[in-house]
C-alpha positions as CSV (number, residue, x, y, z in Angstrom):
1,M,16.3,-26.2,67.8
2,A,15.3,-23.9,65.5
3,M,11.6,-23.5,64.8
4,P,10.2,-23.6,61.3
5,P,8.3,-20.5,59.8
6,P,4.8,-20.4,60.5
7,Y,3.9,-19.8,57.1
8,P,5.4,-21.8,54.4
9,Q,8.3,-19.5,52.3
10,Q,7.2,-19.0,48.8
11,R,8.5,-16.9,46.1
12,P,5.9,-14.7,44.5
13,S,5.0,-15.7,40.6
14,F,4.9,-13.3,38.2
15,R,3.3,-13.9,34.5
16,A,3.7,-12.2,32.0
17,M,0.5,-10.5,30.7
18,P,0.0,-11.6,27.3
19,A,0.2,-9.0,24.1
20,P,-3.0,-7.1,23.2
21,R,-4.1,-9.2,20.3
22,E,-4.3,-6.8,16.9
23,A,-8.0,-6.6,14.9
24,P,-7.7,-8.9,12.1
25,A,-7.2,-6.9,8.9
26,Q,-9.0,-6.8,5.2
27,I,-6.5,-6.9,2.8
28,L,-6.8,-6.6,-0.9
29,L,-3.4,-8.3,-2.3
30,V,-2.6,-7.4,-5.9
31,D,0.0,-9.2,-7.7
32,D,0.2,-11.7,-11.7
33,E,2.2,-14.2,-10.2
34,L,0.3,-17.0,-8.6
35,I,3.4,-18.4,-6.4
36,V,3.4,-15.1,-4.9
37,R,-0.4,-14.7,-4.1
38,E,-0.6,-17.9,-2.5
39,T,2.3,-17.5,-0.6
40,L,1.6,-14.4,0.6
41,S,-1.9,-15.1,1.3
42,Q,-1.0,-17.9,3.5
43,A,1.4,-15.9,5.2
44,L,-0.9,-13.3,6.4
45,R,-4.2,-15.2,6.9
46,A,-1.6,-17.6,9.3
47,T,-1.8,-13.9,11.7
48,G,-6.0,-13.8,11.2
49,D,-6.4,-11.6,8.6
50,Q,-8.8,-11.7,5.7
51,V,-7.0,-11.5,1.9
52,L,-8.3,-11.3,-1.1
53,A,-6.1,-11.8,-4.2
54,V,-5.9,-10.4,-7.5
55,D,-3.7,-10.4,-10.4
56,S,-4.5,-7.3,-12.0
57,G,-5.3,-3.6,-11.1
58,E,-8.4,-3.7,-13.4
59,A,-9.6,-6.7,-11.0
60,A,-8.7,-4.4,-7.7
61,L,-9.7,-1.0,-9.1
62,A,-13.5,-3.3,-9.7
63,I,-13.1,-4.9,-6.4
64,L,-12.4,-1.1,-4.2
65,A,-15.6,0.0,-5.8
66,S,-17.8,-1.9,-4.2
67,G,-15.9,-3.2,-0.9
68,V,-13.3,-1.7,2.3
69,F,-10.0,-2.7,2.7
70,D,-7.7,-2.0,5.3
71,I,-4.7,-1.9,3.2
72,V,-4.0,-2.8,-0.2
73,I,-0.5,-4.5,-0.9
74,L,0.2,-3.7,-4.6
75,D,3.0,-5.2,-7.4
76,V,4.6,-2.7,-9.6
77,G,4.9,-4.9,-12.5
78,L,1.3,-5.8,-13.5
79,P,-0.1,-6.5,-16.4
80,G,-2.3,-4.6,-18.6
81,I,-2.2,-1.0,-16.3
82,S,0.9,-0.6,-14.3
83,G,0.9,-0.7,-10.4
84,F,1.6,3.1,-10.4
85,E,-1.4,3.5,-12.5
86,T,-3.7,1.5,-10.4
87,L,-2.5,3.6,-7.4
88,R,-3.0,6.5,-9.5
89,Q,-6.7,5.7,-9.6
90,I,-7.1,4.6,-6.3
91,R,-5.8,7.9,-5.2
92,T,-8.6,9.6,-6.9
93,R,-11.3,7.6,-4.8
94,S,-9.9,6.6,-1.7
95,D,-7.4,7.1,0.9
96,V,-6.9,3.5,1.7
97,P,-3.3,2.7,2.9
98,V,-1.2,1.1,-0.2
99,M,1.8,-0.9,0.2
100,M,4.0,-1.0,-2.8
101,V,6.0,-4.2,-4.1
102,T,8.7,-4.4,-7.0
103,A,11.3,-6.5,-8.5
104,A,13.7,-2.9,-9.2
105,G,13.5,-0.7,-6.5
106,T,15.3,2.0,-8.0
107,L,15.5,5.6,-6.0
108,T,13.9,6.6,-8.9
109,E,10.7,4.3,-8.8
110,R,10.6,4.7,-5.6
111,L,9.6,8.3,-5.5
112,A,7.3,7.9,-8.6
113,G,5.1,5.8,-6.0
114,F,5.2,7.8,-2.8
115,D,4.8,10.9,-5.1
116,L,1.3,8.9,-6.1
117,G,0.5,8.8,-2.4
118,A,2.4,5.0,-1.7
119,D,2.3,4.4,2.1
120,D,5.8,2.2,1.8
121,Y,7.7,0.0,-0.4
122,L,8.8,-3.7,-0.8
123,V,11.4,-4.5,-2.5
124,K,11.3,-8.8,-4.1
125,P,12.1,-11.1,-3.1
126,L,10.2,-10.4,0.2
127,E,10.6,-11.4,3.8
128,I,7.7,-12.5,5.3
129,P,8.2,-11.4,9.1
130,E,9.2,-7.9,7.4
131,L,6.2,-7.7,5.2
132,S,3.7,-8.6,8.2
133,R,5.7,-6.5,10.6
134,R,5.1,-3.5,8.0
135,V,1.5,-4.1,7.5
136,R,1.1,-4.4,11.1
137,A,2.9,-0.9,12.0
138,I,1.0,0.9,8.3
139,L,-2.6,-0.2,10.4
140,R,-1.3,1.0,14.1
141,R,-0.7,4.4,12.7
142,C,-4.0,4.5,10.5
143,R,-5.7,3.1,13.8
144,A,-4.2,5.5,16.3
145,G,-6.1,8.0,14.5
146,G,-2.9,9.7,12.0
147,A,-3.3,11.8,8.9
148,R,-6.4,9.2,7.5
149,A,-8.3,10.1,10.3
150,T,-10.3,12.4,8.4
151,D,-11.2,13.4,4.7
152,E,-11.2,17.1,4.4
153,L,-8.4,19.7,5.1
154,L,-9.4,23.4,5.7
155,G,-7.6,26.6,4.9
156,P,-8.4,30.2,4.5
157,D,-10.3,31.9,2.1
158,G,-12.6,29.2,1.5
159,I,-10.0,26.3,0.7
160,V,-11.3,22.4,0.8
161,M,-8.7,19.8,0.5
162,R,-10.3,16.3,0.6
163,L,-7.9,13.7,0.6
164,R,-9.7,10.7,-0.8
165,S,-10.8,12.5,-3.7
166,H,-7.8,13.8,-4.4
167,S,-9.0,17.4,-4.8
168,V,-9.1,20.6,-3.6
169,N,-11.7,23.7,-3.9
170,V,-12.0,27.3,-3.1
171,G,-15.4,27.8,-2.8
172,P,-17.4,26.2,-5.6
173,A,-14.0,26.8,-8.0
174,E,-11.9,23.1,-8.1
175,V,-8.4,24.2,-8.3
176,M,-6.1,21.2,-10.4
177,L,-3.0,20.6,-9.2
178,T,-0.3,18.7,-10.1
179,P,0.7,15.6,-7.5
180,K,3.6,17.3,-5.9
181,E,1.5,20.7,-5.4
182,F,-1.3,19.0,-4.0
183,A,1.2,17.2,-1.4
184,V,3.2,20.5,-0.9
185,L,-0.4,22.4,0.0
186,R,-1.6,19.2,2.1
187,L,1.6,19.8,4.2
188,L,1.0,23.1,4.7
189,L,-2.4,22.6,5.9
190,E,-1.9,19.8,7.9
191,R,0.6,22.1,9.9
192,R,-1.1,24.9,9.4
193,G,0.1,28.0,11.4
194,E,3.7,26.5,11.6
195,V,6.6,27.5,9.3
196,I,7.9,25.5,7.3
197,H,11.4,25.5,6.1
198,P,12.3,24.4,2.5
199,D,14.4,22.2,3.2
200,E,11.8,20.0,5.4
201,I,9.3,20.6,2.5
202,S,11.9,19.6,-0.2
203,V,13.0,16.4,2.0
204,K,9.0,15.5,2.8
205,I,7.7,15.7,-0.5
206,W,10.9,14.5,-2.9
207,G,12.8,12.8,-0.6
208,Y,16.9,14.0,-0.6
209,E,16.9,14.3,-4.3
210,T,16.2,17.8,-4.0
211,F,17.9,18.7,-0.8
212,G,19.3,22.3,-0.1
213,S,17.8,23.3,-3.9
214,R,15.5,26.3,-2.2
215,N,14.7,27.5,-5.4
216,F,13.2,24.5,-6.8
217,V,10.8,24.2,-3.8
218,E,10.0,28.4,-4.1
219,A,9.1,27.6,-7.7
220,H,6.7,24.6,-6.8
221,V,5.1,27.5,-4.0
222,S,4.9,30.3,-6.5
223,R,2.9,28.3,-8.7
224,L,0.9,26.3,-6.3
225,R,0.0,30.3,-4.7
226,S,-1.2,31.5,-8.0
227,K,-3.6,28.9,-8.7
228,L,-4.9,29.4,-5.3
229,V,-5.0,33.2,-5.9
230,R,-7.0,32.3,-9.5
231,A,-9.5,30.6,-7.7
232,G,-10.0,33.2,-5.3
233,A,-8.4,32.0,-2.2
234,G,-6.2,35.5,-1.7
235,D,-2.7,35.2,-0.9
236,A,-3.1,32.0,1.3
237,I,0.7,30.9,1.8
238,T,3.0,33.2,3.3
239,T,6.3,33.8,2.8
240,M,8.6,34.5,6.0
241,R,11.6,35.5,4.3
242,G,14.7,33.1,5.3
243,V,12.4,30.7,7.4
244,G,10.0,29.2,5.3
245,Y,6.2,28.9,4.5
246,M,2.6,29.0,5.8
247,I,-0.6,28.9,5.9
248,R,-2.7,30.6,8.7
């Protein structure tokens, strides 16, 4: 007769660890349509986030001047000053992540938003799950210590780029750059010491619109170099023939 085992045999039990809960975000929502503001606010608050919703760019700028937010969700088609102009003014004073929302979503419009400093773009009608996940992805990048972890980028000969104020100085002299020139200089400073191919600059700054147009990139780098030289920075941008550009 078989004897029973001395101890009852039990299947090991495994309990899945819950996913870590992300910290709630302070969100500024800017949209002139009441139903959109109410719907998005309700959906975002359901995940634990704090949402302040306003209906104009003017209101958003006034609130940002006195409050701190983790991300701004900004409609392009606003009454009064447009979403693009609102973004431009935000970038003169803050590096807060901005997600643009538009009813059109043409390539030209999207590129214009990215050129002004938008972090992401969504086209209406919005899918709430996608919006929520894109917000979380942007916040994770920022909280992990991405490019926004610092406000200043330093270069040779006294070059100082301040991201929040969207300004560049060579010593005490301010250098007036176009948004594209600023973006090119930022890329070179963020990857200082690395040679960057013109095609990569083209894709990162202009998208694929100018891919392969090396003369186009060269013209922008040339103007940027001239402005830095006139401000006293010397020949800060090095051209590696047939390879690309770098700042040592």
